[in-house]
N, C-alpha and C positions, 0 to 999 in steps of 0.2 A: 535224585538221580544223577547218574553217574555217568562221569563223561569218557565213553567207551567208543570206538570205531571198528569196525569187524570188516575183514578181509580176507578171500581167499589168500594162503603163504606159497610163499612162493622160495626156492633150493636155498635163500640166501638166511630165511626163516629156519632151518634147519636145527642149527645148534642150539638156539632159543627153545624150541619144541621139547627136547632133548633135555634140553636144563630145567624146562618146566615140569612136564614130565620123570622127569629125577627127585625132582623137589619135594614130589608127590607119593613118592613112592611109600608105599603101604607098610614097610619095615620099620618106618620111623632115621630112629638111633641106629639100628641093626641094620642098614641099608649101606653098603659099599658105596666109596667118593665114585663121583662120575671121573673117568679120566678122561681130561679136554683134550687129550692124542687122539680117541675114539671117534670124537663127533664126527669127524670127514671122514669114520669110515663109507666105499664107496654101497655098502649094503643100505644104508640110508637113505642117500639119492635113488637108489636102484627101486625101492619102497617106495617114497616120495613119490619118482615118476608114473608107478604104477596106480598109485593111490588117485592123482590128479586128472591121469591118462583116462578115469572113468568115469562120465556122469552122472554116476550112482553115487559116487562119494565128495566130502569138499573136507578137505584141509582149512583151518580155519584158526586166524591167529584176533587177537582181541589187544587194541592197540588204547594205551593210557598216553594222552602232548606227545604222541609220535613213535613210544617205545611199548615191543610188546609185551603183554604183562600176562597173556593167557591164551590156547589153544586149545583146541580139539578137532574130531572129528563124526562129520554127519554121514552113514550112510543109508541109505533108503533100499529100502527090502520090499523086494514083491511077494505076496504069498497068496494063498488060497483061500486059507479060511477066515468067515468073515464075507464071504462073496469077493474075494482077492482083494480085500483090505490093504494095501501097503503100510509098511511099518518104519518109521524112523528110529535108524538106531545111533544114539551118544556114545562114541569113546574117547580116553582116554584124557576125560575133562580135567584140567586143571587150572586156577588165578597165582597169582605169584604167591606166596607166604604171607608178606605183608599186609596185599590191600586185599586176605582173606576176610569178613566180618565185615564188611565196607560197602556192601551189595552188588562189588562188580561182578562175582561169583554167580551173583541171582539174573543181573544184564543177559550174561552171556550166554548164561543157558535158556531161559525168555527167550533171548535172540535163535536161538539153535531151533529151539521150538517151531516159531513162530515161521522160520524154513521148509520145516517138519510138514507143518500143517501146507504153505505155498504151496511144496507139490504131492500134496491129497494123498499125506500119511492120516489112517486115522486113527493111530497111535505113536508114541512114541517111549521107547524102553533107554535101558540101560545096565550095564551093572557096576557092581562098585565090592571091594575087596571089604571082608565081613571084620575085620579088622579097623576099617574107616568109620567109627562111630559118628564120630563130628561130620562126613561127610554124608551118613544116612540119614541125620537127623537135617541136613540140610537140601535134601531133594526131600522129604516127607514135605517139608515147607512149604517146597514149591508143590505139592500135588502126586509127587508120583507114590504110589503103592509099593510095600514088599509083596509082590504078590503069588511070584514062584520062586524057586530054589533052585542056584545056579551050577553048573557043574563043567567041571576042564579036564582035559586029558592032551597033556604034554609030550609032543613028539619029538 
């Protein structure tokens, strides 16, 4: 059993959340370095404020020994199919790289799944970059199935 605690993120967590997200960038060694000077860009705070103001979204951090070591976003999406079944969407799921393989990521995702269940969701979905094959194996071990092909259009 891992010793993680979970809480809703606060604005002071933004730099750590960005660093965790950057460390999990799918480009690996080709990922441009994260410029620490950009961590206080006001656009991040504006996005944070918008997310936390909407009760259908949660920004969450996982802590180990009082230190933030993981992050994710949960969104609760209403829908018409399946008699109005609500879906939970997990986004930006990242655990600190030195803790991967120790069960921390599994604990974090299972915790998020329970929050979706408590919110009345009948399904939890997520996307993962095609090149992140280790992440795909991780999600499949947790019971996620590769059921759809994802598409994105940058604007």
